[in-house]
N, C-alpha and C positions, 0 to 999 in steps of 0.2 A: 500476326506474323506476316501476312500478306502485304499489309501497308508498310510495315517496318522495312522488310527486305526490298520492297518496290522503291521506297525513298532512298535506300542505301546505294542503289546503282548510280544515280547522278553524282553522289558524293565521291564514290570510288573513281568515276570517270574523271572528276576534277583532279584527283591525286595523280592519275595516269597522265593527264595533260600537263600537269605541273612538271612531272618527270620528263615528258617529251620536250617541253619548252625550255628546260634547264640542261644545257649541254654537259654540265659538270656532274649532274646527278647520275648514279650508277644505273645501268639498264636493268640490273637484277631486281631493283626495287620496283621498277615498272612491271616486270614480269610477275612479281608477287601480287601487286595490285591487280593485274590482269586475272590471275587465278582467283583473287578475292571477288572480283566482279562475276566470275563464273559461278562461284559458290553461292553468292547472294542471289543470282538469277535462278539457280536450281531450287533453293529453298523457297523463293517466292512462288515458283511453279508448283511445288508440292503443297504449299499452304492454299494456293488458289484451287487446286484439285480437291482437297479435303472440303473446302468451303462449298464448292459446287455440288459435290456428292451429297452433303447434308441438306442443302437447299432443294435439290431435286427430290430427295426422299420426302421432305415436307410437302413440296408441290404435288407429288403424286398422291400422298395421303389426303391432302386437302381436296383435290379434285374428286377422288373416289368418294369421300365423305359427302361432298355436295351432291354428286350424282345419286348416292344412296339415300340421302335425306329427301331429295326431291321425289324419288320413286316412292319412298315410304309414305310421304304426304299424299302423293297422287292416288295411292291405293286406298287411302282412308278418307279422301276428300268427299264432301257431300255432293249430291247430284246438282243442287242449285249452284254451289260454288264453282262447279266446272264451267259455268257460263263466263267466269272471269278470265279464263284462258282457253285458247283453242289448242288442238292437239299439236299443231306446228309450234306454237309458243312454248308449250311445256317441253317438247322435244328440244327446243333451242335452249331451255334452262339446263337440261342435262348435257347438252352438247357445247354450245358456244359459251354460255355463262359459266359453266363449271370449268372449262378451259381457261376462261378469262381470270377467274379467281385463282386457279392454279398457277397461272403466270405471275400473279401478284406475289405469291410465296417465293418465287425465284428472285424477285427484285427487292424484297423487304430489307435485306441486309444492307443494300446501298443507301437506305435512308439515313443511317448513321455513319457508315464507313466513308461514303463519298464526301460529306462535309469535313470529316476529320482529315482525309487526304488533302483536301483543298487548303485547309488551315496549315497543315505542316508544310506543304509545298510553298505556300506564300511566305511563311516564316523563313524558310531556307533561302528563298529568292531574295528576301531582304538582306540576308547575310552576304550574299554574293554581289548584288547590284544596288543595294541601298534603297533610297526612296522610290526609285523607278518601279520597284516591285509593288509599291502601293498603287501606282498608276495601273499596273497590270491587274491588281486585285479590283481596283475601281471599275476597270473595263469589264472584268468578269461580272461584277455585281450589277453593272448597267445592263448586261444581257439578260439578267434574271427576269425583269418585267417583260422583255421580248419573249423569253421562253414561256413565261406564265401565260401571256396573251395567246401565244400559239397553241400551248397545251389546252387552254380553256376553250379555244375555238374548236380544236380537234375533239375535245370532249363533247361539245354540243353537237357537232356533226356526227360523232360516233353514236350519240344517243338517237339522233334522227335516223341514221342508217339502220341501227338495230331494229327500230320500230317498223321501218319499211321492209326490212329483211323478214321480220316475223310475218308481216302481211303477205309478202310474196311466197314464203315457205308454206304458210297456211293455205293459200289458194292452190299452190302446186300440190299440196297434200290432198286437198279435196278433189282436184281434177284426177289425180292418180287413183284415189279410192273409187271415183265414179267414171273410170275410163271407159267402161262398156257403154254407159249411157251417152258419154261424149261422142263415141264413135257411132252409136245408133242414130243420133240426131245430126251427125256431120257437123259437130260443134267444135272441131279442133281449131279452126281459125279464130272464131270469136274468143275462145278461152286463151289461145295463144296471144291474141292482141291484149286481152285483159291482163295477163301475166306480164307481158312485155311493157304495158303501160306502167305497171308497178316497178318493174325492173328499170325503166327509163328514169323514174323518179329517184330510184336508188343510185343509179349511175350519175345522175345529175349532182347528187350530194357528193359522190366520190370525186367528181370533177371539181367541185367547189373546194375539196380538201387538198387538191394538188398543190396549190400555191402554199398552203400552210405546211403540208408535209415537206415540200421543198425547202421552205424557210427553216423547218425543223432540222432537216439534213444539213443545211448550211451552218446552222448554229452548232451542231455537234461535230461537224467535220472541219469547218473553217475557223471556228473560234480560236483554237490554239494559235493558228497563224495570225489572225487578226491581233490577238493579245501580244504575240511576239513583236509585231510591227509597232504597235502602240508603245510597248515597254521600251524597245530599244530606240525608238524615236525620242522618247523622253531621256533615256539614258545617255545618248550621244548628242542629241540636238538641244535639249533644254538644260540638262545638268552638266553638259560639256565634258563627259567622261570619255577617256580613250577606251577602245574596245580591246580588252584583255582576253586572249584566247580561252584560257581555262575558265574564267568567269562567264564569258559569253556562251560557251557551249554547255557548261554546267546549267546556266540559266535556261538555255534552249531545252535541255533534257527535263529540267524541273517544269518548264512551261508545257512540254509534251506530256509530262506526268499528269498535268491538269486535264488532259483529254479523257483519261479513264473516268474520273468522278463526274466531269462535265457530260460525258456520254451516258454513264449509268444513272445519274440522278434524274435527268428528264425522262428516261425510260421507266425508272422506278415510279416517278410521279404519274406518268401516263398509265402504267400498270395499275396504280392505285385508283386513278380516275375510272378506268374501265372496269376495275373490280368493284368500285363503288356502285356503278350503274348495274352491274350484274347482281351484286349483293341486294340492292333494292328490289330488283325484279324477283329474286329468289325469296326475299323476305315478304314481299307482297303475296306470293303464292303460298308460302308457309302460313301466312295469316288467314287463309281461307278457312271457312268452317268445315269441320269434319262431319262425317255421317253421324247423326245422333245415336247415342248408345241405346241398345234395346236389351231387355231382360230376355235371354234365350230360354231360360228354364224357370218359369213362374209357378211356384208350388200351388197357387190358387187355382190352377187349371190341371185337368187331367193330362197325362202324357199324350201328346199328339193333338191337343185341343188348342184352338185359337179363339180369342175373344177380343172384339173391338167394342168398347163401351163409350157411346156418345163422342165418337172420335171425329175431329176435324183436322185436316192435313193440308199442308201447302209445300210447294217445292222451294220456297225460300224467297227472299226479297230481291227481285230482279232490278237491274239498273233502269233509269228512266228512258223513255223512248226518244227517238229523233223528233224534232219539232214538225208539226203537220205542214205539209207543203201543198196538198191538194185533197179534194174530196171526190167521190165518185159522181158521175153524171146521173141525173135522175132517170130511173127506169120507167118503162112504160107502165101504165096503170094496170094493176092486176098481174103484172109479169113477175113470175117467181121461178127461180131455178129449182132443180131437183133437190130433194133431201135438205130443205132449208131448216127444218125444225131442230135437228140435232145440234146445229151450230148457233142457233139463236140464243142470245144471252138473256135468260129470264131474270137473273139477278147477278150482282157483281161477283158473287163468290161460289157459284155453282156450276161453273163450266170447266170442262176438261181441255178445251181447245185453246185456252189462252196460253201465252208463252210461259214457259217454265213448267207446264203441267200437261203436256200432251201424252197421248197413248205411246207415242214413239219414244219419248224421252228415256225411259229406263231401259229399253231394250238394247241389246247389242246387235250390231249388224256388220256387214262386211266392210263398212267404212270405218270401223272402230269407233262408232259413235256411242256416247254415253249421255248422261243427263246434261242438257243445255237449258239455260234459263234466261230468257230476255223478255221483258214486258212489252206487251202490245200497246198498252196505254197506262200512263203513269197513275191515273186516278183510279184504275181498277185494282181490286184486291187480287192477291196471288193465290188465294185458296183454290184448291182443286176438289176436295171432298169435304162434305159437311154432314154432321150429325149421323155418322155411320154407327149403327148398332147391329152387330152380327155375332153369331156364335157358330164357329165351324166345329162340328162334333168330331171327337177323336175316332179314327178308324172308318170314316165314311168318305164317300165321294161327293164333293160339293161343287157345283158348277156356277160360274158367274157369266151372265150374259147381258147384253145391252147394245144399243146402237153405237156407231162411231162417235168417239168423243165423250162417251158416258162416264168413263173413269175406271174401266176394268183393269187395265194395266196399272193405273195409279193405286188402286186398292191393293193389288198384289205387292206393290212397292211400299205401301204403308205397312203391310204385314211384315215385310222383309227389313223394315227400318230405314228405307231409302228416303222417305219423305219426312218432313219435319212435323211433329205432333204439336198442333196448336192448342187443342183442347181434347179432353177425354184421355183414353189409354188404349194401348195395344198389349195384350197379354198372350203369351204362347209358352208352351212347355214341350221342349223336344228339339232335336236337331232337324235341319232343313236342307232340302235339295231343290234346285230351281231350274226350269227349262224356259229360256226367254223366247219371246215371239219370233225372233229371227235368231237361228242357232248361232252360238259362239263356239268356234273351233280354233284352237291354238296350234302353232307349228310344232308338231311332234308326231309320233306314230299314232295310228288309229287306237292301238291298245292304251297308250298314254292318255289319250283324250277320254277313253272310257274309265280308266282307273282313277284318273285325276289325283294322283298322289297316294292312293291306297295300295295295300299289298295285294298281289294277285292271288285269287282263289280260282283255280282252273274250272271247277265244276260250276261254281256260281257265275263265272264269267261267261261260260258257254250257254247257260240258261238265259242270261240277260241278253246276250247277242241274238239268240234265237227269238226271244220275245220282242226284241226291237226290230225284227225283220232285217237283220244285217248279214245273215249267213251266206246268202247267195252272192251278195256284193263282195264279201270277203274272199270268196273263191276266185274272183277275177282280178283282185288287186295283185300287183307284182310280187309282194312279199306278205300277203295276207295281213295278219294283225300287226306285223312290224313294218308295214309300209309307212313311210314318212309322208304325212299329209301336208299339203302346201299351206302357205300363210292364210289364215282365216278360212281354211278348208276350201280354197278357191278351186281346187280340182275335183271337188265332189259336187254332186247336184244338190239343189236345195233340200230335196227330200232326204238324201243320204246324210246331209249335215244335221238335219233335224232328228233323224233316228240315232245318230251318234250321240247327240245331246241328250236324247231320252235314255239311251243305254247308260250314259254317265250318271244320270240321276237315279236310275233304278239300282245300279251297282253300289251306289253310296250307302244303301241300307240305313236310311234315316227314319225319323218318326213322321215327318211332315214333307209331302211332295207338292210342289207348286208348279203348275203347267200353264204357260201363257200362250194359249192358242197354238200349240205345236202341230195339231192335225191338219191345219190349213195348208201346210207345205206338202202334204202327202196326198197321193191319189186315193180314190174311194176305197179300193180293195186293201191297199196297204194301211190306210187310216183306220179302217174297220178292224184289221188284224191287230194293229198296235193298241187300239182301244180295248179290244176283247182280251188280249193276252197280258196287258200291262195295267190298265186303269179300271176295268170293269169290276163288278162284284165277284167275278170268278178269276180275275187276273192275278198276276204276281203280287200286286200291291193291295189285295183285297182287305188286308187287316191294318192297312196303313191310312193315315189321313191324307186325302188327295183333294187339292184345290185346283180346279180346271177352268180357266177362261176359254171359251170356245164360241166360234161362230158356226160350228157344225151342229145345228140344232137337232139333227136326227139322233144324236146320242143322249139328249135330255131325259127321255123316259127311263133311262137306265142309271140315273144318278139318285143319290139319297136326298139331296137337298139342292135347291136352285136359288140363287140370289140375282135379282134383276136390278140393274143400275140405270139411271137416267140422269144426265146433267150433273154428275157428281154427288148424287144422293141414291140411297137404297130405295127403289120404287116399291119392291115387294120381295118376299122371300118365303119359301116353303117347299114342299115336295112337288113333284111334277103334277100329281093328281090334284093337289090343292090349288095350284096356280091355274091349271087348265080349266078348273071348275069356277074359280072366283075372279080371276084377273083378266079382264077383257083386253088389256094392252098385251098381255102375254099371249093370249089367244090369237090376236092379230099378228103377233110376231111369228107364230107358228103357221099361220094360214098359208096354204100353197105348198108347204113342205111336208108336213105330216098330217094327213087327214084322218088317219086312224092310228091307233097305238097298239099294235099286236106285239107284245113284248116277246112272246115265244119265238117270233120269227128272227129276232136279233140276239137272243141269249145264246151263249156258248154252253156246251155241256160241262159238268164239273171236271176238274183236272186240267184246266187250261194252263196251269203253271208249268206243266211238263214241257220238255223241249219239243217244239212243233216245227214243222217245215214252213218256211216263209211263203205267204201267198205271192210276195213280190218276185218278179223276175229279176235277174242280174241287171244292173244298170248298164244298159248297152252303150250309152255315151261314155261312161267311165271305161268300159271294157275296150271300146274301140279307139279311144283317143287319149283321154286326159290322164288316166292313171299311169300310163307308160311313157309320159313325155320325157321323163328322165329315168334312166335305168338304175339298177342296184337299189331298188326299194325307196328311192326318194322322189317326191313329186316337185321338188324345188331344185333349181340349178345352183351349182356352186358359183361363188363370186369369182369373176376372172381375176387372175393374179399373175402378172408378168414377172419374170425373174431377170437377174442380171442388171447391169448398169442401164441408166436412161440413155437411149440411143440418141446420137447426134441429130438424126432426122427430126426428132421431137422438137429440138431447139429451132430447127429451120421452120417447122410448122408454126411454132409459136411466134417466130419473127414475122412470118407472112400474116398471121392474125393481127400483129401489131400495126398493120397498115401497109405492109410491104417491106421487102429487103432494103430498098433505098432509104426509107425513113429510119429503119433500124440501124443501118450503117452510118447514117448521119449522126445519130445519137451516140454511136460508138466513137466516132471521130471527136465529138465534143469531150468525151471522157478521156481519150488519149491526150488531147491537148491540156486538159485539166491536170492529169497526172504529171505531165512534163513541167507544167508551171508550178506544181506543188513543191518541187525540190529547189526552185530558183531562190526563194527568200533566204534559206539557210546557206546555199552556195554563195549568195551575194554578201551575207554577213561574214562568211569565211574570207572572201576576197577583200572585203572592207577591212577586216582586222589585219589581213596581210599587208595591205597598203599602209595602214596606221603604223604597223611595225617597221616597214621599210622606209617610209617617208613621214616621220612624225611631224605633225603640225602643218603638213603641206596638202592634206586631203580636204576636199569640199564636203563638209558634213551634209549640207542641204542637198547637194547633187546625189550623194549616196542614199540619203533618206528618201529622196524623191523616187529613185529607182526601186528601193526596198518596198516603199509604200505601193508603188504601181504593181509590183509582183504580187503583193498580198491581196490588193483589191481585185486584181485580175483573176487570181485563184478562186476568190469568193464568188465572183460572178459566174465563173465556169462551173463551179459546183452547183450553183443554183440552176443554171440552164440544163446541166446534166440530169439533175433530179427531176426538173419539170418535164423534160423530154421523155425520160424513161417511165415515169409514173403515168404520163399522159398516154403513151403507147400501150402500157399495161392495162389501162382502163379500156382502151379501144379493143384489146384482145379479150378482156373479160366480158365485154358486151357481146362480142361475136361468139364467144364460147357458149354463153348462156342462150343466145338466140339459136345457135346450131343444135345444142343438146335438147332444147325445148322442142324444136322442130323434129328432131330425130326420135325422141321418146313418144311424141304424140303420133308419129307416123308408124310406130312399131306395131306389129300385129298382136292380137289378143294372146297368142301362144306365148309371147315374151312375158306378158304380165301374169300369165298363169303360173309360170315357174320362177318369177323374180319377186322377192319380198318388196313391198312398197318402201320399207325403211331403207333398203339398199339403194333404190332409185332416188329416194328423198335425200340421202346423204350427198349425192351428186349436186343437187340443187341448193343444199345448205352449206355443208362443210367445204366441199371441193370448190364451189363458186366463191365462197368467202376467201379461201386460200388464193385463188386466182385473182381476186380483187385486191388483196392486201399483202399476204405473205410472199407471194411469188415476186412481185416488183421490189419489195423490200430486200429480199434475199438476192435478187439480181443486182440491185444497186450496190449492196455491200460487197458482193463477189467481185464486181467489175472495179469498184473503187480500190479495194485492197490488192487485187491482182495487178492492176496497172501501177499502183504506188509501189508494190514490190519490185516490179521491173525497173521503174525509175530509180529506186534506191540502189539496185544491183548495178545499174549503169554508172551511178555516181561512185560507188566503192571501187568498181573495176578500173575507173579512170585514175583514182588516187592511189590505191594499193593493189596492183594487178595480182600479186601473190594470193590475195584473199580469195580470188576465184578458183584457185587450185583446191581449196577446201569447200568453197560455196557450191560449186557445180556438183561434186559427189553428194554433198548433203542435200541439195535440191532434188537430185535423182532419188535419194533415199526417201525424201518427203513424198514424192509422187508415187513411188512404189508402195509406200506405207498407205498412202491415200487409196490406191487401187485395191490393196488388200482389205482395208477397212470398209471401203465403199460397198463391196459386195454384201457384207454383213449389214451394213447400215441401211441400204436400200430395202433389203428383204425385211429387216425389222420395221422399217417405216411402212412398208406395204402390209405387213402383218398387223401393225398398229391400226392402219386404216380399215383393214378387213375385219379385225376383231371389234371394231366399234359398231358395225352393223347389227350383230346380235343384240347389243344393248338397246338400240333404238327399236329394233323389230320387237323385242320382248316388251319394251315399254309401250309401244303402240298397241300390241295385242292386249296388254293389261288394261289399258284405257278403254279398249273395246269390250272387255268382259268384266268390268268392275262389279256390276250387280251379281253376276254369277259367282265370281271369286269370293265376294263377301257373303253371299248366301250360303255357300259351301264351307265358309270359315277357312279358306285356303290362302289367306293373306301371307302367312309365314312362309308357305311353300314358294310363293312367287317372289317374295322378298329375298329368299335364299338363292333362287335362280338368278335374280338380278345381281346379287352380290357376286355370284360365281362369274357372270358375264363381265362385270366390272373388273374383278380380279384378273381375269384372263387378259383383258385389254391393258390393265395397269402393268402387268408383267412385261408385256411387249414394249410399252411406252417407257418404263423404267429402264429396261435393258437397252433400248435405243439411245436413251440419254446417257446412261453410264458408259456404254460403248463409245459414244461421242466424246465423253470426258477422257476416256482411256486414250483415245486417238489424239486429243489435244495435249495430254500429258507427254506422249512420246514426241509429238511434233515440237513442243516447246523445249523439251530436253535436247533434241537435235539442234534447235535454234540456239541453245546456250553454247553449243560448240562453235557456232558462227561468231558469237560475241567474243568468246575466248580467242578465236583466230584473229578477228579484227583487232583486238587489243594487243595481242602479241606482235602481229605484223606491224602495227602502228608504232610500238616501242622499237622494233627492229629498224624502222625507217626514220627514226627521229633525226638522224644526221643528214638525210637526203630529201626529206619532204617537209614543207612548212607545217608548223604545229597546227595552224588553223585548218588546213586540209585534213590532218589526222583527226582533229576534233570532229570535223564534218563526217569523216569516214566512220568514227566510232558512233556518232549519233545516228548515221544511216544504218550501221550494223545492228544497233539496238532496235531501230525501226524495222529492219529486215526480219528480225525475230518475230516481232509482233505481226508484220504484214504477211510473212510466210505462213505462220500458223493460222492467222485469220483468213488468208486466202484459201488455204486448204479446207478449213472448216466451213467457210462460206460456200465454196464449191460444192462441198458435201451437203450443206443445208439447202442449197439451191436444187440439187438433184433430188433430195428428199421432198422439197415442196413441189417440184415439177411432177411428182407422183400425182398430185391433184389434177394438173393439166393433162397428164397422161390418161387418167381415169375419165376426164370429161371428153377428151378427143376420142377415146375408145367408144364412148356412147354416141358421139357424133358420127363416127365412121363405121363402126362394126355392128351396130344393132341391125337386125333384119327390118325390112320395110314392107308395108302394104303396097298394093298397086297405087298408081298415082291418083291424086285427088281429082284431076281433070284430064281426060284424054282428048287432047285437041284434035286428034285424027278421027275421033268417033264421039260426036256430041249428039245428044237426043234433040228432037224438035223442042222449041220453047214451051209448047203446050203439053209436052209429054209428062206423065201419061194421062191421056184424056179419057180412057175407058176403065182401066184397071183389070185388064185381061192378063192372066198368068198361064204360061205354058212351060212345063218342065218335062224333059225327056231323058231318061236314064241318068239322072243326076246322082253323082257320087261325090262324097266328101269325106275326108279323113282329117283328124286334128294334126297329124304329122306323118310325113312319108314313112312307109314301111309298116304302119299300123293298120288294123282292120277298119273298114269304112264306117263312119257314123251314119251316113246316108248311103244306101246300097241300091242304086238303080231306081230312084224315085221318079215316077212319071205321073203327071196329073195335068188336067186342063181345068182352069177356074174361069168361069165367065164373068164379064163385067158386073159389078154391083152385087155379086153373090156373097152371102155370109156363110163362111165355112168354119165349122167347129173341128178342132184338131184334138183328138184324145189318144190315150194309150197309157200303158203302164210306165212307171218310172224308168227312165232310160230308153224308152222306145224310139226316141229320135224326134220328139215334138220340138223341143228347143233347137235341135240341130237344124231342123227345117227353117226356123226363123233366122238362125245364124247364116245359113247358106243364101237365103233370099237377100240378106243385107251384106253378104260376103265378108262377115267378120272372119270367117275361114273360107279360103277360095275352094270351090269345087274343082276336082281334078279331072272330071269327065262329065260329059253330058251337055245338055242344052238348057238354058234358062232365058225365056223371052218374056218381056212385059210390053204389052201393046205392040207386038211384033218388033220390038227393039231388043237386040242382044244385050242382056243385062250384064253378061260376063265380060263384055268389052268396054263398058262404060267406066268413066272415072268414078271413084268411090263417092265423092262429093255429089256428082250428078245423080247417082243411084240413091244414096241414103237420104239425101235432102228431099227426095220425092216420096219416100216410104216412111211412115211413122209407126213407131212401136210404143205401146204402153207396157213397160216391163213389170215383172212380178215385184221386184224390189225397187221402189221409187228412189231416184237420186235427185237430191235438192242441193243447191249450192248456196254458200253464203253470199250476201250481197242484197240487192233489191229484188223485190218480187218481179218487177219489170224485166230485169236481166234474166231471171229464171224462166220467164215466159217468152221473151223476145230478145235474145242476145244480139240479133242483127239489127234491132231497131227498125224493123221492116213494117211495123203495124202502128196505127194511130191509137191514142188513148181510148177513143170511143170503141174501137174494135177490141181492145184488151178488156175493157169493162164488160162489154157484151159477152165475151168469152167467159169471164169469171162468173157472170150471172147464170149462164147456161150450165156451168159446172158446179153450181151452188157454192162458190167461193167468194162471191161478191160481198156478202154480208160480213164475212170474216175480215176481208181486206178493208172494207169501209170502217169496220169497228177498230181497226188498228190505229186509226188517226193519221196515218201517213199515206194512205191510198196506194198507188202503184209503187211508191218509194218505200213501202213497208220493208223494214229490215228483216232479212232472213238470216238466222244465225247458222253456224257451222252444221252441216248435214241436215239442215232443216229442222233443227232441234226445237224450234218454237211452233212447230206444226204437228198435229197428231198424225198417226199412220193414215187414217182415212183422208185427212186434208192433203197430205202429200200425194196420195193416189189421185185425188181429185185435181191437184195442180198439174199432175202428169196428163190427166184427161184434158185439162184446159190447154196444155201445149198442143195436144193432138187437134183439138178443135180449132186452134189458131192456125195450124199448118194446113188444115183442110186437104189431107192427102187423098189421093185416089185409091191407095192401098193402105189399110190400117191393120197392124198386127197387135193383138192383145195377148201378151204372154202371162197367163194366170194373173191378170192385172187386179182381180178382186178377191184373190185367195185369202187376204188378211183383213177383209172387212166383213161386216155382218150381212145377213141375207137382204135386209131392206136397202142398205147401201148398194149391194150388188145389183139388185133389181133396178134401182134408180139409175145406176151407171149404164146398165144395159139399155134402159129406156132412152136415155140421152143418146147413146151410141146408135140406136135404131133410128132415132129421129134426125140427128144431125149428120149421120153418115149414110143416109139412105142412097146416095149416089156413089158410094165408095165400096170397093171390095174389102171385105173384112175376114181376116183369119184370127180366130180366137182359140188359144191353147188353154184348156181348162181342166182343172181337177173336179170342179163342180159340174156335174152333168146338167144340172138345172140351168146353168148359164147358157147353154147352147141348145136347149130343148126345142126352141122355135127356129133354129137355123136352117138354111136351105139344104145344106148337105153336111155330112160328118165324115171327116177323114181319120181313119183309125190307123195309127202307126204302130209297127211292131218290128223290133230288131232293125231299125233303119229303113224299113220298107213300107210301102203302102199296103196294108193288109186288107183294108176295106175303104170304099169311098162311095157314098150314096146318101139318099135322104134318110132322116131318122126312122121314119116308118118302114122304109124298105129294109133297112138293116135289122130292125127289131122283128120283122116278119121272118127273118131267116133264123131258125132255131139255134144253130151253132155259131152264130156270128160273134165276133170279138166284142161288139157293142152290147150284145145280150149278156156276155159275161161280166162286163163292167157294170151294167145296170143291176144284175143279180147280186153283185157285191154290196149294193146299197142296203140290202135287207128286205125282207118280205113286204111290209107295208109301204116303205119308202119307194121300193122298186115298182110296186103296183101304182103308186101315185104318179111316178114318172111316166109309166106307160100310158096312163090315162091322159096325162098332159100332151104327150106326143100324139095320141089318138085324136084329141080335140084339135091339136094344131094342124093335123093332116086334112081336117075338114074345113080349114080356113085358109085364107090367102096368106102366104108366108110373109109378105111385106105389106 
């Protein structure tokens, strides 16, 4: 119907012009034909509306299905397969690719309707102008190769652009996930440069597309004019036909009717090409291997029992490595770094530290990392575990121990079914719960995180919360159990997150409990309480199967069975008594920690499952700062949402970003001239036909053709320059917007990241930047072209039939009133569409971060349902916005049909006073006014909607809070500063937000040069807040902080942070080369880098990779084990050679041997540095010069270890006593020996 009634209009106009051209014909016939034109126009509008509605419905359904399918695949994908796509790439699948495939559904109808329209139009043209129509058709066909070449080139450039966009979004995601480390190391500038380098490559390709996009616009905008010029040149010049008014203007309308299919067909082809790229990307992802199925209830095992029989496991087949470009320099004879043995490859298949099988791989961390697999050497096998034979008895506590890289976490993942079974079998019977090494917390209430989809049992819940030592923490949360925890638990301390994870596991009430070293994140007293009340023989889980990976060796005497791993193999297994008597390696592992084993000192009395008061104090840091960052129970900020129309000032800001107002005005001037020239070819035809009628045989066809041709070519050139100028200016604006938002985000304080989901920030760098790159300039061009063409058509009609303006002006006013009424709703719906996308991507990123946990708990369906709900919410807004847009178009076009009726009636009325050629021109312009007016209003609305992306980007550029300047030119330290490492703090107070209780409350201390200071205290005592204040991640609001007599509070942040080095508890590793991870400024020689790697025991690992310093590090450092990542952070510190080193529980996730080796290296290599070590393990700081005990944000004690231990009621004594009788005695003996020796 749409095609039929669209073609009917030119035929009816032909009858009207025949009536006008025949003075003897009754005017009433002309009026009836005018009414027929009105009816045909209305029916075409209704048919088009119905078509659009159905296509939109299909597009929404297809987009939602793609998003849902990608999510379902992601939640089942195997750990090794995740190496095929980064988090950023997978998010792009759900975001950009799903939208691209959805757009294809909107255009699919044009694939058959556009060719049909072309055929019918050309056939009718032949009827009216004869063989000349064939010339027009030939001209149309000749443009097809041009269109194809342009589209093909755009396709290739689009493919390149998407690849680079993935790369940029991936790195942006990594930087945002590791923003704390970026600020710690003052690495904002090198990472900004790296992201900008990628962005420059992306913009370079965008600039390459400018000419092709401009050609594309020329083809779709100027082609009808060109075809008209060619057609009438042959009609009058070659075939010597006289210009008949009715035939000429009917032909013009039919040629104009070609614009629709000629416009929609290339767009449809482009949509298909883009969708094809996206489909291939989605198809590749869907083809990845799923997690291998595992029998959860094997009847050959007792309920709760786990058996691994001759099991060999691997993380999957990783891709080949980069070609080797260099090898390490030869080390000095006999020179070896610390802890070389755990990383040495005894054979190709028995190591955990090769890519794809590290300890770190299966754990979830704050960066959302999951299994990553990249090979370090193509010739090496990807096996991680070999010949594993173990039997985990039902109802017992089994511990797994071993050095870094031994395969402890991998063994747990083999039991969970995350690793591929190459040989042997894994059998288990019963349901499973899992606590990862780094706690995984999702965005919800604290209670939601504990229940994890289960029904609430109040009594059971209270017992679990008490046993997990969370009671006192809950009392200080703003809404207790109902407090909304931030993304990834960012507003909880590491210990609190781990205890929430433990509580979730205990509440699940399953048969098998798997713990991956959760006690390392807890201080000694809290860790002992959690072990006693939850995991021990008298704990809540005493009748359940418990599998515990631990580096806290003091708990081993109280386990039922111990499995010792080394280099991917089971070295030994048995009870503690059996191993301590027979296994010399096990004995060596325990030496220096437990010299005696007095079990009575560590055992709890029966009845420990009762609700007990937590040993832990409330988390002071949470109380004083983080939990109350946002009121009303939520720890996350709401996304900003402006209301009302887009302000005019936004367009002025955008114009300035385009290179300045002068360039923008120059481009506008080109557009105005193009619109004026656009009407000249048809006006010239009207004038030509008038001269033919008045002076038959006396006109110069060549002269008229020459002018006609000049007007046509002039319009084509102006359209090309208009397109080039605006697209070029838009690229300039997009470049500046990205540069500004990157600078703004990297300069934002940590408080901003604490309350803002990463997915929300990332959507600015992906979707909004993409809109600024492409959708905004396209919408601007269409708006400008249609609006100026509308004005030109109005002027033409007003000159010919002034009465028409009496109707046109009120109708136009109605148009704009309708537009204002509609626009309020449309902009809000567009904003709601943008805002409702963020939960989809936040939930997706959270899911990727917790895949192992979700699958272990068998909660895939729960998360899939949540994803569907997020998608449904977004689709409702998206569909409402599109349907509302169609409603608006319907009413606009219905109003436009009144203009067509008016122009036709006034033309018939003026038949005796106005030349028929001019009436034909007026009718032609009136039909164009209808299209231009509707398209102008829609394009204005679309531009405002797309400018929402620019608005969101500019908001981040201008409204985000900012840290202090990176360099204070008015206060620079001396070049050699700091030369001593002396720290003086007096009455230092810091709070995480104004109006909250201080996290540091009057801290005063003096630390001498080269002193080693151990910082201890219960969870939330203010230990980490002290490091935060020293590095000014949060600015102290009172007090003095001096380093080597320089006021550290006046320094620029780059000057300060670049001179202090921290080794954080959670290592942050970035994708790229190992060289970049060590030395992003390229400030050191290769020799220095290799020497540093040797000292940190990483040289052999890097050398074995085959790529040396160019060794590829995958996303989040997924091809390095936890220990290796921590040693890489140590290597960074060694390379920086700071005078002040902060170690924030840097060895809490490694075994005792690695801990001691790291401490030995620190003592040796940083002998001339001041060291502050925040430690849960008191053993780590036993030989330090002084110990600083923090409590409630204050310095509770500060003195030598022996001085503090000699004081009976000292806080340090309390912490040591929490270790247990024999362990506490061993610690006191070590301190006593140390006091009789030289500290350094």
